[in-house]
C-alpha positions in Angstrom: 6.0 -12.4 -5.6 3.1 -12.2 -3.1 2.7 -15.9 -3.0 6.4 -16.4 -2.3 6.5 -13.7 0.3 3.5 -15.0 2.2 5.0 -18.5 2.2 8.3 -17.1 3.6 6.6 -15.1 6.3 4.5 -18.1 7.4 7.6 -20.2 7.5 9.4 -17.6 9.6 6.5 -17.5 12.1 6.5 -21.3 12.3 10.3 -21.3 13.0 9.9 -18.6 15.7 7.0 -20.6 17.3 9.1 -23.7 17.3 12.1 -21.9 18.8 10.0 -20.6 21.7 7.9 -23.8 22.3 4.7 -22.4 20.9 2.1 -23.8 18.6 1.8 -22.2 15.2 -1.9 -21.8 15.7 -1.3 -19.3 18.5 -0.1 -16.6 16.0 -2.4 -14.8 13.6 -0.9 -13.1 10.5 -2.4 -9.8 9.6 -1.5 -8.8 6.0 -1.1 -5.0 6.2 -2.5 -3.8 2.9 -2.4 0.0 3.3 -1.9 1.9 0.1 -2.0 -1.4 -1.9 -4.6 -2.0 -4.7 -7.3 -4.5 -4.4 -5.6 -6.6 -7.1 -2.7 -7.2 -4.8 -5.0 -8.0 -1.9 -6.8 -10.6 -4.1 -3.4 -12.2 -4.9 -2.9 -12.7 -1.2 -6.5 -13.8 -0.8 -6.1 -16.4 -3.5 -3.1 -17.8 -1.5 -5.5 -18.3 1.5 -5.0 -15.0 3.4 -8.2 -13.8 4.9 -7.1 -11.2 7.5 -6.1 -7.7 6.4 -5.0 -4.6 8.3 -5.5 -1.0 7.2 -4.4 2.3 8.6 -7.1 4.5 7.2 -10.9 4.3 7.6 -11.4 5.4 3.9 -9.3 2.4 2.7 -11.3 0.0 4.8 -14.5 1.4 3.4 -13.3 1.3 -0.2 -11.8 -2.2 -0.1 -14.7 -3.6 2.1 -17.0 -3.2 -0.9 -14.6 -4.8 -3.3 -13.2 -7.8 -1.4 -15.0 -11.1 -0.7 -17.3 -11.3 2.4 -15.1 -13.7 4.3 -12.3 -11.2 4.7 -11.6 -9.9 8.2 -10.6 -6.3 8.5 -8.5 -4.9 11.3 -8.1 -1.2 11.9 -4.5 -0.8 13.0 -3.9 2.9 12.4 -4.7 5.9 14.5 -8.4 6.3 14.6 -10.1 9.7 14.7 -13.3 9.8 16.6 -15.4 11.4 13.8 -14.5 8.3 11.6 -15.6 5.6 14.1 -19.2 5.4 12.9 -18.1 4.3 9.4 -16.3 1.2 10.5 -17.7 -0.2 13.9 -19.8 -2.7 12.0 -17.2 -3.5 9.4 -14.1 -4.4 11.3 -13.2 -7.6 13.3 -11.0 -5.6 15.6 -9.7 -2.1 16.3 -6.1 -2.3 17.4 -5.5 1.4 18.2 -7.6 2.5 21.1 -5.4 5.2 22.7 -7.7 7.4 24.7 -10.8 7.3 26.9 -12.6 9.7 24.5 -12.0 7.3 21.6 -13.2 4.4 23.7 -16.4 6.3 24.6 -17.0 7.1 20.9 -16.6 3.5 19.9 -19.0 2.4 22.7 -21.6 5.0 21.5 -21.4 4.2 17.8 -21.3 0.4 18.4 -24.5 0.8 20.5 -26.2 2.5 17.6 -25.4 -0.4 15.3 -26.1 -3.0 18.0 -22.6 -4.6 17.7 -19.9 -5.4 20.2 -16.5 -4.3 18.9 -13.3 -6.2 20.0 -10.6 -3.7 20.6 -7.0 -3.6 21.8 -5.4 -0.9 23.9 -2.4 0.8 22.2 0.5 1.1 24.5 3.5 3.3 23.8 5.9 0.9 25.5 9.0 2.7 24.2 7.6 6.1 25.2 8.4 7.6 21.7 7.0 11.1 21.4 6.1 10.5 17.7 3.8 7.6 18.6 0.3 7.3 19.9 -0.7 5.1 22.8 -1.0 5.1 26.5 2.0 4.8 28.7 2.2 1.4 30.5 1.3 3.1 33.8 -1.9 4.5 32.3 -3.3 1.2 31.0 -4.7 -0.3 34.2 -6.7 2.9 35.3 -7.9 3.1 31.7 -9.2 -0.5 31.7 -11.0 0.0 35.0 -12.9 2.9 33.4 -13.9 1.0 30.2 -14.6 -2.4 31.8 -18.4 -1.6 32.2 -18.9 -0.8 28.5 -21.3 -3.2 26.9 -20.5 -2.6 23.2 -16.7 -2.5 23.4 -14.6 -5.4 24.7 -10.9 -5.1 25.4 -9.2 -8.3 24.2 -5.6 -7.3 24.7 -2.8 -4.9 24.0 -1.0 -3.6 21.0 2.2 -1.7 20.5 4.3 -0.2 17.6 7.9 -0.8 18.5 10.6 1.6 17.4 12.1 1.3 13.9 15.4 -0.4 14.4 18.1 -2.0 12.2 18.5 -4.9 14.5 15.2 -6.5 15.6 16.8 -7.8 18.8 16.7 -4.2 20.0 13.0 -4.5 20.3 12.9 -7.7 22.3 12.7 -5.7 25.5 9.7 -3.7 24.2 7.8 -6.9 23.3 8.8 -8.5 26.6 7.4 -5.5 28.6 4.1 -5.6 26.7 3.7 -9.3 27.4 4.5 -8.8 31.1 2.0 -6.0 31.3 -0.6 -8.3 29.7 0.1 -11.0 32.3 -0.1 -8.5 35.2 -3.5 -7.3 33.9 -4.8 -10.8 33.4 -4.1 -11.6 37.0 -6.3 -8.7 38.1 -9.4 -10.5 36.7 -11.1 -7.3 35.6 -14.7 -8.0 34.5 -15.2 -7.8 30.7 -11.4 -7.4 30.0 -9.5 -10.3 28.5 -5.8 -10.4 27.7 -6.0 -13.0 25.0 -4.4 -10.9 22.2 -0.9 -9.4 22.0 -0.6 -7.4 18.7 3.1 -6.7 18.2 5.7 -7.1 15.6 5.9 -5.9 12.0 8.0 -6.7 8.9 11.3 -5.9 10.5 10.8 -7.6 13.9 7.9 -10.0 13.9 10.0 -13.1 14.4 11.4 -11.6 17.7 7.8 -10.6 18.6 6.5 -14.1 18.1 9.3 -15.4 20.4 8.2 -12.9 23.0 4.5 -14.0 22.9 2.8 -12.1 20.1 -0.5 -13.6 19.1 -1.0 -11.2 16.1 1.8 -9.9 13.9 1.2 -7.1 11.3 3.2 -7.6 8.2 3.0 -5.3 5.2 6.2 -4.8 3.3 7.2 -8.4 4.0 4.2 -9.6 2.0 3.4 -6.8 -0.5 6.7 -5.1 -1.0 7.6 -1.5 -0.3 4.8 0.9 0.5 3.7 3.4 -2.2 3.9 6.7 -0.4 2.4 8.5 -3.4 -1.0 6.9 -2.6 -3.0 8.8 0.0 
């Protein structure tokens, strides 16, 4: 099942790239493996998947020890400051930086481990009360404050779009995030790059790719429905 699902997702990404005049290499697929056992991750790994996303620090730590060394881990869930120290030297990227206090903690903990952590700023484009993230208006002032950090590097933006039946409803959300990214890039802020747009999940990643996503986070589309009994 996983092999077939991965193949289908990759084909869909390729079609969406073709439809929008993009190269397939511009889009990175993150297999969102939260709540899934290592055996399922290894199935995806055996099909060539090397980039996995987790929502919880504990799951990254558990799976980090069990999976091969060439796996890249992405922290895509809400990150509590007291958990930062456990993963700063284990993850390839933190997608969910949503406050100055969190950014400060990442900077401090990364300095202790002598690493530079690539991060994305989480933007609540749709202004949903249930979601984390900065408002679009808060992003630029935030970036100007963290630009001088030497152990944290902002490489782009991330958003979690609303859950919708019709993915077309989220096109505007993705379009706004891309526009914000372009506007920030034009400011040429030191130590801030806008090379990554992490947006789109199982229900809407094809639309996200058409709107400029460089990373899509697909879980259910690869591994099947999430097991909510696992915590």
